[in-house]
N, C-alpha and C positions, 0 to 999 in steps of 0.2 A: 478858899471858892467854895459852896453852899450850895444846896441846890433852892429856886424860890420856892415861894410858900406852895406846899399844895403839887409840885410837882414828883414823879417816884422817883424812889431814889436807883442809883443805876447798881445793877450788883454785879462785881465782881469778883470772877475766880480766879486764884493763883493755882496753876496746875507746877506743882514741884517746890518742895521745901530746903532746897538746898539753901546757901547765905544768902545770895541775891532776889531769888524767888520769897525767902520769908520776912529780907529787909521791906521788900515792896510791898508784902502784901500789910506789914505790921505798918508802916508809913499810911498807904490810905484809910488801913484801920484804925486810926489814932483822931483823920479827918470826921469821922463823927454824923454829923450829917449829911445825905446827900448820897450817901454810901454806904452798901453791903458789900462786905467783905468774909469772903472765904478762902482758904488753904488746904490746899491738898499734896498730901505725898506719897510715893510707890512705896514706902516699908513703915506701914502700918504700925510695927513697934515706936519706927521713930516719934511718930504724929501721937502716937500715945503716951511718949515720953510726954513730948511738945504738951498735951493736957494735962499730963500730971503734973510737970513741973512749971507751967505757965512760962518758960524759951525753950528753941532750940539751941539744946544744949551741944547736939554736934558737930549743926554749921553755924550758929550766931548766936553763940554763949554770954549773956552780960544783958541780952536784953530783952526783957518779959515783953510777951504779947499780949496786946491789948483784949480785955475781958469780949469786947464787940465780934473780936476777930473770930467766926468759927474754923471748925480743925475738922476734918475729912480723912477717915483711913482708908476709907475704899470710893475707889473712885465711881462706880454706879451710884450715890447717895450722892458724892457732891455732885453731879451734872442734875441730877433727878432733882434736886433744892432747887440747882439753878436757875436751869430752864423753868423752873412751877414759877418763880419770881417774875413781881410784874416791873412792867419800864425798861430802858435799854439793858441791854448784861452781852457780858466780856469777858469772854478766860483771856487768861493770861500766863501764856505756854514759858514757862519756865526753867526747862531744861534745857542741857546740851546741847549738841548735834545733831551727834550720835544718837542720840535719845527723840530726837523729835519727829521721826517716822512713825516709831511705833505710837505714841501718845499719840498725835494724831489720827490712826486710820481708828486707836483705842473708843478717840470722842466717836469718829462717825459711824464706827459699828453700834454705839449707844444712843447716838441724838440725833443720824439720819440728815437728814436734809437742814439747814438752814432756817430758824422761822425770821420774823419780823423783829427786826430793833438788837437782835443779834450776832456779834463777832468778834475778830479773835485779835487779840498782840501777840507779838512774838520779841522774847527778851532772849532769844539765841543768838550768837555771834561767831560766828564762824562758816565755814564749810567742808561740805561732804563728798565722801568719793562711795555712789551708791552703782551696783551694778555697768564699773568704769565709766560713771557719767560722773560729773562736778555737778555739785546741785546746791543751792543757796537755800536757807530756811525760809525765803518767797517758791522756791521751787518746791518743797515738801510739803507745802502748804495746799499750794495749788492744780495737789494733783492730789492729795488726800483729803481737801475739804474744796468740794467743787461746786459751787456758789457761794461759797463763802465772805465776806469782805473781811480783808484782814490789814493787816499795817507789823510794821516791828519797829519797837523801841530803841532806842542808841542810842548812848553817848557817857562822860565822863561820869564813875558813880558807882565809888566802892562800896560795897551793903554798911561791912560797920559805920561807914557815914551817915551812910542813910536814915540806919537804923538810929541816930543819937540824933535825929530829928533837923542835924545839920541841913542845907542849900544844898537845893542838885538843880539841874535843868537837863534833859532830852528833849531827844528828834524824833517828831514817830511819824516813821514814811512810809506811803501805803500808794499802789495806782491810783486809786481812789481818791483824790484830792477832799473831795467833800468831809467824804467818812473822817478820815484823818483828821483836820479840823476839828468835826463834833467829839469826834473820839479823846480828842484832846481837850477838851472843853470839859469833857466827864472827868478824868483823870489828875488835870490839875490845881493847884492850889497844895496846901499846907504845907510852905516852903520848898516844892515842884513845880517847875514850869516845866511846859510844855510847847517845842518851836512843830512846826508841822511839812511836812515835805512832800512831795511828788516824785522823787529821786529817790526811788525804792534799790536802786543797784546800788549808785553812792554811798548811801548809807551803807548798806551789808556787806559793802568791802571793806569802808573804812572801820566795821567793828571786827573784823575777821581781820586782816593786819595790822591793825597795830598791838595785837596778842605777840605776833611772831618780831614785832621790832623791840617789844618790849624786851625780848630775851635778850635780844641784841644792847638791850639798856643799859641791865643789869650784870650784864657780864662787861660790859666798858664799866660799870661803876663800882665793884667789886675789885678788878685791875687798879683801881686809883686811877684814871686817865683822863680824869678832872672832866666840870663841866665845858672845856672847849669840846671835849672827845665829846657828849652826851649834845650839847646842841645840834651838834654836825651830822650827829646819827640821827634824829629824831626832823630836822631839815629833807635829809637826803632821803628819808626814808616815805615824808611824806611828797615827796617827789615820786617815792617809786609806785607810791598808791597814786597817784595824782594820775600817773605815764597810766598804769593798768587800767584806772577808773574810764579816761580817753577813750583806751581801745574794745572797752567795756558797752559804751556809751552813756555813762555818768553825765552829771553837770559839776562841769568845773569848780564851780565855787562849793561845792556841796565838803570839798576838801579844805575848806576853812572855816567848817561847821564844830558843832560839837560833837558828831556823832565818829567825825576820821580826824581835827587838829584835838580837838579839845581830849577824847578819848586817849587818844596820842599822848599827848604832853603828861595825862594823870597817869598813864599805863606804864609810864616809861622812866617817871619822876619817883613814885607816890611808894611808900616802903608797903602798903596794903595788897600792891601789884604781885596777885601770885608767877606769872608771866616773869616779869624781873627777878624774882627772888628764884625761878627755873634757872635764868643768865645769870645769877651769883653762883647757883649751886657748881655748874656748868662750870666757871670758872676758878673755882676752886677746885677742883680735879675730881670732884663728886661723878660718879655715873648718873643715866639719865634716869636708870630704876633708881637709885639712891635718893635723888631729890624730889621725883614725884613719888617718894615710899611717907617722904618730912614733910611733904606737903601735906595729904591729907585731903587736897580738894584736885578737881579737873581744871589744870593749864589747858586751854583752847591753843594757846599758842603751839602747843607738841602738836596735837593731830594736824595744826591748819598749815602747819607749813610747807611739809611735800605737798600736800592738794594745790597749794595757791603757786607757788615752784611750774606745778605743774599746767594752772591755770595760766600761768603769763606765759608761760614757752607754748605755746598754744594761741596765743594769744599775740607769737614776736616781739614781746615784751620785756627789756631788759631788766629785769630786780635783783640787784648781786647782794645786797643786804639780807633779801630773802633766803636767798640760796645758799647765803653763806652761814648762814645760823642751821640750814638744812643738812648743811655737811658736818657742821657739830652736834647735831641730832641725832645723825646716822653714824655717827664715833670714825668718820673719815678725815677730818680735820678737830685739831686741837683749837680752844678759843683765841688762841695767841697767833698761829698760823692762820686763820678763817682773816683775821684786824687787820696782820701784814698782808695777806692779797688783798684787800680791800685797800689799802691803803699802798702799793702800789699800781695799782689800776690808773689809766691813763688820765690826760689833763684833755676835759672836756670843754664844751662851755654851756654856762651855766641853768641858759636859757633853753639846753634844749635837756626839754624832759622828754 
């Protein structure tokens, strides 16, 4: 998809130069006509290395960065150039949830109030705890960037596959569905298909809980428990997500979509899944510290598991798989003990979500 003749290009600046942020920026920049793309990372030395080497050797090695992709080592310069661009402007926040609040506050301090044609798209997946409150990415953005239109972009999307130019599809969720639809059109194209949704709660929940469930899937696979067990885990994990989603007011159909079922299947089965690799390491008998050190990247499921369990308990919702993962992460059970505990649970009707 390209912009109509004479239409101003949309300026899309990706803030966060990890694997996913870099891959997303790279893919947009490859589209060419109709979009201007910038990438900023919080480590100036890393960005300077990207400029010198033409690739992000730390987080996305082996993928050449297009010459049209503008790289920024300073946030002040990045935001100043973004705001000076003509036409629609989007900031894409590609940071772990733990760093989202700080980044959003930096944006507000430098840009102040929103201007016409500006919006924020968040790639963060997870839920965090701040000041004894459970906060979603949308909660953080609402508080830190008042007046801005924003949405969460989520779905099955391994960074390496995106960077290689393979086709993929995502869901953009926002309380402002008209803005989500228009923004989807700006980002749509070059092998990327984007669907819009008004169910921000369901999309954010799907993107968070799938990382926890992927840890469990990795453990099953490492123990060689077979495809039957993995299929059961994915299915019952999806039931946990839907059960909690219903308590939070999410739409049931969201859990059959890209941001829930789609991302859950990918993260639980794909060899590129960092959270799945965490589960595999734990099943080998490695400590959590050893697993994370060898991983070299953030595995959101580790941070999300205890917070997701707390959320479920506050809603009176039973999430046995999430609880079992949390027990293993905290060192209270071995992987084998956690699996035995799940299998020993009493029989219930499957329709009893």
